[in-house]
C-alpha positions in Angstrom: 24.8 10.7 -3.7 21.2 11.9 -4.0 19.1 12.0 -7.1 16.2 14.3 -7.4 13.1 13.3 -9.3 12.3 16.1 -11.7 9.0 14.6 -12.6 7.0 14.0 -9.3 4.9 11.2 -10.9 8.0 9.3 -12.0 8.5 6.1 -10.1 11.6 6.1 -7.9 11.9 2.3 -8.5 14.5 2.9 -11.3 16.7 4.9 -9.0 16.3 2.4 -6.2 17.2 -0.4 -8.5 20.4 1.4 -9.4 21.2 1.5 -5.7 20.0 -1.9 -4.4 19.4 -4.1 -7.4 16.1 -6.0 -7.2 13.6 -3.7 -5.4 10.5 -5.7 -5.8 9.5 -5.0 -2.2 9.6 -1.3 -2.8 7.0 -1.6 -5.6 4.4 -2.1 -2.9 4.4 1.7 -2.6 4.3 2.2 -6.4 1.3 0.0 -6.9 -0.6 2.2 -4.5 -3.1 4.2 -6.5 -6.3 6.2 -6.2 -6.9 8.3 -3.1 -4.0 6.7 -1.1 -1.6 7.6 -3.9 -3.0 11.2 -4.1 -2.5 11.7 -0.4 0.9 10.1 -0.4 2.1 12.5 -3.1 0.8 15.5 -1.2 2.7 14.3 1.9 5.8 13.7 -0.2 5.7 17.3 -1.4 5.2 18.5 2.1 8.2 16.5 3.4 10.3 17.7 0.5 9.5 21.3 1.3 10.0 20.8 5.1 13.2 18.6 5.1 14.6 18.8 1.6 14.2 15.1 0.9 13.3 14.1 -2.7 10.7 11.4 -3.2 13.2 8.6 -3.8 14.9 9.3 -0.5 11.6 9.3 1.3 10.5 6.1 -0.3 13.7 4.3 0.7 13.5 5.6 4.3 9.8 4.6 4.4 10.6 1.0 3.3 13.5 0.6 5.6 11.8 2.7 8.4 10.9 -0.4 10.5 14.6 -1.2 10.8 15.8 2.4 11.2 13.3 3.3 13.8 13.9 0.0 15.6 17.6 1.0 15.9 16.5 4.5 17.2 14.2 2.8 19.7 17.0 0.6 21.0 19.1 3.6 21.6 16.5 6.0 23.0 13.6 3.8 24.1 10.3 5.8 24.1 12.2 9.1 23.7 12.6 8.1 20.1 9.0 9.0 19.5 9.9 12.6 20.3 13.2 12.8 18.4 12.9 10.6 15.3 12.7 12.1 11.8 12.5 8.5 10.4 9.2 7.8 12.2 6.9 10.3 10.4 8.3 9.2 7.0 7.9 5.6 8.0 4.3 6.3 9.1 3.5 8.0 5.8 4.8 5.0 3.8 3.0 2.4 5.9 -0.3 4.4 6.0 -0.3 4.8 2.3 0.1 1.0 1.8 -2.8 0.1 4.2 -5.1 3.1 3.9 -7.5 1.6 1.3 -7.7 -1.6 3.3 -8.5 0.3 6.4 -11.2 2.2 4.6 -12.9 -0.9 3.3 -13.3 -1.9 6.9 -14.1 1.5 8.5 -16.8 2.4 5.9 -19.0 -0.3 7.5 -18.7 1.3 10.9 -21.0 4.1 12.1 -18.4 6.9 12.3 -20.0 10.0 13.7 -18.4 13.3 14.2 -16.5 14.7 16.0 -13.8 12.1 15.4 -10.5 11.7 17.2 -7.6 9.6 15.8 -5.8 8.6 19.0 -2.1 8.1 18.1 -2.7 9.6 14.7 1.0 9.6 13.6 1.2 12.0 10.7 -2.6 12.1 10.3 -2.9 10.0 7.2 -6.2 8.3 8.2 -7.7 11.7 9.2 -6.7 13.1 5.8 -8.4 10.2 4.1 -11.6 10.8 6.2 -11.4 14.5 5.3 -11.4 13.8 1.6 -14.3 11.4 2.1 -16.3 14.3 3.4 -15.9 14.3 7.1 -15.3 17.7 8.7 -14.8 17.6 12.5 -11.6 15.7 12.7 -8.8 15.9 15.4 -5.5 14.0 15.7 -3.7 13.3 19.0 -0.1 12.2 19.3 2.8 12.8 21.6 5.0 16.0 21.5 8.0 15.8 19.4 9.0 15.6 15.7 6.0 13.5 14.6 3.6 15.6 16.7 5.0 18.8 15.3 4.7 17.4 11.8 1.1 16.2 12.3 0.1 19.6 13.8 1.4 21.5 10.8 0.0 19.1 8.3 -3.4 18.7 9.8 -4.0 22.4 10.5 -2.9 23.1 6.9 -5.7 20.7 5.8 -8.4 22.3 7.9 -8.2 19.8 10.8 -7.2 20.0 14.4 -4.4 18.5 16.5 -3.8 18.1 20.3 -1.4 16.4 22.7 -4.0 15.9 25.4 -7.2 13.8 25.7 -9.7 16.2 27.3 -12.8 16.5 25.2 -15.5 13.9 24.5 -15.9 12.6 21.0 -18.6 10.7 19.2 -16.0 8.4 17.7 -12.4 7.6 18.7 -10.3 5.6 16.3 -7.2 4.0 17.7 -5.4 1.6 15.3 -2.0 0.0 15.9 -1.4 2.1 19.0 -2.3 0.3 22.3 0.6 -2.2 21.9 3.0 0.7 22.3 2.0 1.2 26.0 3.2 -0.8 29.0 -0.3 -0.8 30.4 -2.6 -0.9 27.3 -5.7 -1.7 29.4 -5.3 1.6 31.4 -5.0 3.4 28.1 -8.1 1.7 26.7 -10.2 2.5 29.8 -9.2 6.2 29.4 -10.4 6.1 25.8 -13.7 4.5 26.7 -14.5 7.4 29.0 -14.0 10.0 26.2 -16.2 8.7 23.4 -19.5 7.2 22.5 -18.0 4.8 20.0 -14.5 3.4 20.1 -12.9 1.5 17.1 -9.6 0.0 18.1 -7.2 -2.9 17.9 -4.1 -4.1 19.6 -1.3 -5.6 17.5 0.1 -8.9 18.8 3.2 -8.9 16.5 6.7 -8.6 17.8 8.4 -5.2 17.3 11.0 -3.2 19.2 8.4 -0.5 19.9 5.6 -3.0 21.0 6.3 -2.9 24.7 2.9 -4.1 26.0 3.2 -7.7 27.4 1.4 -10.3 25.3 -0.9 -11.1 28.2 -2.0 -7.5 28.5 -2.6 -7.3 24.8 -4.8 -10.4 25.0 -6.8 -8.8 27.7 -7.3 -5.6 25.7 -8.4 -7.6 22.6 -10.9 -9.5 24.8 -12.3 -6.3 26.2 -12.6 -4.7 22.7 -14.3 -7.8 21.5 -16.7 -7.8 24.5 -17.7 -4.1 23.9 -18.0 -4.4 20.2 -15.1 -2.1 19.6 -12.6 -4.4 18.1 -11.4 -3.4 14.6 -11.1 -6.5 12.4 -9.8 -5.7 9.0 -11.4 -7.2 5.9 -9.2 -9.4 3.8 
């Protein structure tokens, strides 16, 4: 049974409580405010129009997305990036929760345009930058459902999208991406050739989709630190 939210600003926590009981973890999304909340609501409307999912459904999928996409990844391995509808909804949810924290760190960096977000997902970070006044913004991600979603969203917001790294950028941002490659150092070296300034990290946490060996991640982190490119979030 699906319940639609007639008032878009109404928290879906009441509905989720009726389904799952104590939904305190979900409230992480509903305590998001300011610009992150504004962007999340715009995405929620976009998803509802595109896939017919009300906001409560999106919120539940977003929260459980780690587990849902993990199951898809076990079944389809990296092909899941091309086929998953869960992944973009999960990406919106996660990005909304961390966007303000990312910005508190990134605003101290010298971000010059043009900017590329490598592994942009649905383009949440770029949307944040756009609303902070940046103009020359491009997202890059793999072909498939998320890529198609990102293309349609970003172009509707006056930004660009590509599947291929060809141009040179003043700044490339690459957050929570390199750990998804078997050879993250090769990916890092490719990025270094296409920008003046790289801002990147490499997540060491265990996850179905984090296929880079831990030793390789350590090497990437060391190289990012050596070149002054390592993104270290503020607490």
